[in-house]
N, C-alpha and C positions, 0 to 999 in steps of 0.2 A: 504494500500500500504506500502510495506516495505521501510524503509529509513535507509541509513547508513550515519552518519554525520562525516565529517572530520573537525576538528577545526583547522584552520590555524591562528596562531597569526600573526598580521600584521607586527610586527617589524618596524613599521613606526610611532609609537607614538600614535596610537589609543588605547583607553582604553580597548577595548574588541576585541577578535579575530573574524574573519568572518567565518560563517558556510558555508561550501561547501557541498551541498546536493548531495549524490550519490543515484539516484532513482532506484528502483527495476525493475524487468522484466515485471511488470504488465503494464508498460507504453505502449501507442499506438505507432505504427510506425509513424515517423515524417511526418508532412505535408510539403507543399512547403515552408511555413513560417519558419519551423524549419531548413530546408536546408539553407535558407537565413541567419538565425541567425548563423549557423555554419560558413558560409562564412565570416560574419562580425566579427567572433571571431578569425580570423587569422591576423597575422601581418607579414610584411616583415622586416627582420633584416639586415641592411647594416653595415658592419664592414670596417673601413678605416685604412689606414696606418699612419695617422697623418698629411698627406699632402693633404687630400681631395680626395684621390684615393681609390676606393672600392677594398678591398682584397677578400671579400667573401660575399655571399648572402645566407641567410637561412630563414626558417620560424619560427615564434613564435606563440604560442597558448595562447590566453588571457583566464586566469582562474578566474580572478576577475575583477569587473567593474571599480576598481580604478587604473587600469594600471599595473596589475601584469601579467607577461608573463612567460611561460616556453618555453625553446628552447634548442638547442644543445649547450654544453659548449665549444666544441673543437674550433669553429671559434672565440670565445670570448677570448680564452686564449692569453694573451699578447696584446689584442686589444687596439688601441690608441684612436679611436673614434667610436661611434656607433649611428645609427639613426634607429628609428622605424617608419614604414609607415603603415597606416591602409587602408582597402579597400575603405573607404569613402573619401580618399584623404588627411586625416589629417596626418601631419608629426611632429614627436617629436625628437628633437635633444639633449635633456638632459636626459640621461639614466643612471641608477645606476644598478650595480650588487649587488643583495641583498642575494644571496645564490647560491651554486653550489655543485655538486657531481661529482668530476672528474672521479671516477671509472665508474659511470653510464653514464657519458657524458651529464648531464642535468644541466642547469642553470636557475635561476629565475632572471628576470629583473623587474625594476619598472620605469615607466615614468609618469609624472604628468598629469593624465587624470581622468575623472569620467564618470559614466553612460555608460560605454562600454558594448557591448554584450560579453558574456563569455560562455565558454563551461563547463557544469557540468560533474563531474567525474562519471565513471561507476565502480561498484564493479566487480573486476576481477573474483570473485568466481561465478558470474552469467553468465560468458561468457563460451561458449562451442566450442570446435574445430569444424570447419565446418560452424560456423555462418558467415553471410554476414557482411563484413566490408567495409569501405572506407578510403582511404588515402587522406587527405586534405592538400594542401600546397598553399602558396602564392609565387609569383615570380615577376620578374621585367617586364615581358611582359604582363601578365594577372593579374587581381586582385586576382584570385584564380583559382585553378584547382583541380581535384580529379580523382581518379581511383578506380574502384571496385575490390573486391577480397574476399577471405575467410580467416577466422581465423585459425591459426595453433595451435600447442601446446605451453604451457608455459614451458620453459626449463631453465636450468642453462646456464649462459653465456659461461661457460667453454665448453659446447657442441656445440656452434654455432660459425662458422668461423667468425673471426673479431670482436666478441662481447666483449671479455675481460674475467674477472674472478670474481667469488664470488657474483653474484647477478642473479636475474631472468630476463628473457626477454620473450616477446611475439613474436612468429614467425607468419608470415602471408604470403599469396600468393597474391601479387598484384604488378603491375608495379610501380616502384619508379620514378616519373618524376624528372627532374632537379628542384632543389630548395626544394626537399622533406625533407632534413636534418632539424630536429627540428619541422617537421610537426605533424599533428594529426592523430592518428589511432582511428577511431570512429566506434561504433556499428551501427546497423540498426535503433536505436532510436536517433541517433545524439549525443550520449554521448561519452565522451573522455575515451578511454581505455589506450592509451599510447602515449608517445612522441617518434617519430622516430629518432633514432640515427645512423642508417645505411645509408651511402651515396648511391646515385644511381650509384653503381659501380659493375662491374662484379666480384669483389673480395670478396664480402660479401653476406650473405643471408639476405633477408628483415627481420628486427626485430624492436621492439619498447620496451622502458622501461615502465613497468606498472606505470600509473600515481599515483597510491596509494603508490608506493615506493618513490616518490619524492614530495609528497604533502606537506611535512614539510619544503621544501627549503626556502620559503618566510620568515619563522620564524627564520632563522639562526642568524639574527641580523647584518649581514654584510651590509656595506654601502660604496660601492666603486664606485664613479662617473667616468664615461668615459669622454674623451674629447668631446667637442661639435661636432656633426655630421652634422652641418648645410650645409656644402659644399658637402656632399655626394649625389650622384644621382644614381638611379638604372641603370644598364646596359641594353642595348636593349635586351640582352638575358642573362640568368643565366650562369655564368662561370661554365664550366663542372667540376663536382666534382668527376668524375671517368673516366676511359679509354674511348676513342672514339670507335666507331664500328671498325675502322681500327686497334685499339690497342687491341681489344678483344682477350683474350687468346684462343688459338686453342682448349684447353680442354673444355671450356664452349661451343664453337660452336659445337664440336663433340658430347658432351653429349646432347645438345639441339636437334640436328637433328637425333640422333639415333632412330631406330624403332625396333631393334631386340637385344636380350640379351641372353647370355648363362652363365652357372655356371661351374666352375671347382674347384678342391680342391687339396691341397698338404699334407693334414693330415689325418690319419686314424680316427681321432676323429670327422670328419665332412664329410658328403656325400653331393654331389650336390642336391640330392632330398630334403634334409632338407630345403635348401634355396628356391629351386624351389617351394616347397609346400607353403611357406609363401608368395612368390611373386605372385603366381597364385591366392591366396586369398586376395591380396591387391587391393582394389578398386581404390586407387589412381594411382597405376601403370596402371591399365586398362584404367583409364581416360586419361592417357598420350598417349595411343595408342601404347604401347610397347609390342611386342610379345616375349614370352619366347621360346627359341630354345634349343634343346638337345646339350650338349657340343660337341658331335661329329660333329654336323652340323655347329656349329659356328654361332655366331651373330656378329653384328657390335661392340657390347660391350662385354667384357669378365670380369666376376666377379670371382676372385680367392680367395679362403679361405685358411688360414693357422692357426696353433696353435703352438706357440713356446713351447718347452719342459719345463715341470715343472711350467707351468702357467695355468691360466684359461682365458687367453686373446686370443680371436679369432680375428685375423687380416684379413682385406680384402683389395683388390685393385680393382679398376675399370679401365680397360685399353681398348685401341682401338685394336681390333683383328687384323686388317690389318698391323699395324705398331708396335704394342706392347707398344705404348706410354701410360704411366700411367696417368690417368686423375683425379683420386681421391683415397684416402686411408683413413683407419680408423680402429678402433678396438672396440670390445664389450667384456666385461668381463661377463662370464656366467658359470654356473655349468656344462653344457653339450651342445652338438651341437644343439639340437632342441631349447633350450632357446636362444642360440647365434643367431640362424637363425632369430628369431623374431626381435632382435635388428638390425641385419645387413640389413634385408629387409627394415626396416624403414629408415635407414641411406642412403641406396642406392637410394630409391625412393626420399628422400629429396634432394639428389644431382641432380637428374634428374629434379625435380620440380624447383629447384633453377636455373638451366641452362635455362629452358623454360621461367621463369620469367625475367631473365636477357635479353634474346633476345626480349621479349615483351617490356621491358623498353627501350631498345635501339631503337626499332621501333617507340615507342611513342615519344622519344626524337627527332628522325629524322623528324617525322611528324610535331612536334612543330617548329623545326628550318625551315622546308620548308614553313610552314604557315607564318612565320615572314618575309620571303624573298620576 
């Protein structure tokens, strides 16, 4: 069996670093016991304002049995008090920040514990687009929850709405429940692929930071204690970290409900057929149930292509045919139209998938809220 070893120096005074094994694809699909272990490897992170009032709630992923947790950094920035709650009811109110990466939005925390269940990391090179994944998170209403999905591509953050710049992210298709920020993206073997840093919001596409990119955070040597979180208590429901269904942008709703699409062009360097060919061969578009119509017949959505003079940039816009409202825009740099069509097709399908995922997430959130009432 192939093993990749990540050595993580403790940074906590231990003589030797702890080995975090990343086991290969030969492992069996997890049993019920593995799923229980994944559940026990989650933590609820409560951040307070210094007066015992909860400002934010997120998930933490235990990566080492001695109380090392990876989570989202954003809620912790400027935090006055922090509390960590485990699924077995244990509460820790003395928490230290031992490492962080602000660009990737991931932090490492330590709390005084031992013998905890932890998630082992998975080598990203062994993951394949289309693999089954699960999003695991803890929240204040339930000890843990999860949603199933499929793995998307590994891309530069610059290419993903809301992700930032200069690092890799893992895209995936799955509903992001409330409290998913800082949660775990795991493969079918129950191994940790990434830390989720996209909020359950209509304004971003679901993505996670590869865990192998932040495995060294516990070794930064930082030792910043937060104020005691002993007075913090989880809310009855997770504070909404994104727009409510009523606030959902009309662009997302329009993209999500559309079932027909047509292509037009403003440049002699690109014909509608170039993109139509790529879209017709795109299995992901077919899975969405979207029909491609001739530009003269018109679809609910209109994709228009242009190429500014003296450039190799092919720009596109997706608009609502009836009103002309622009719903999404982008560009692809390519040597010619056929090559540009490949990239544009992928980006357009990604916009449609994102909109469907957002609506599914909103529906799941509403169901969870209804169940609590």
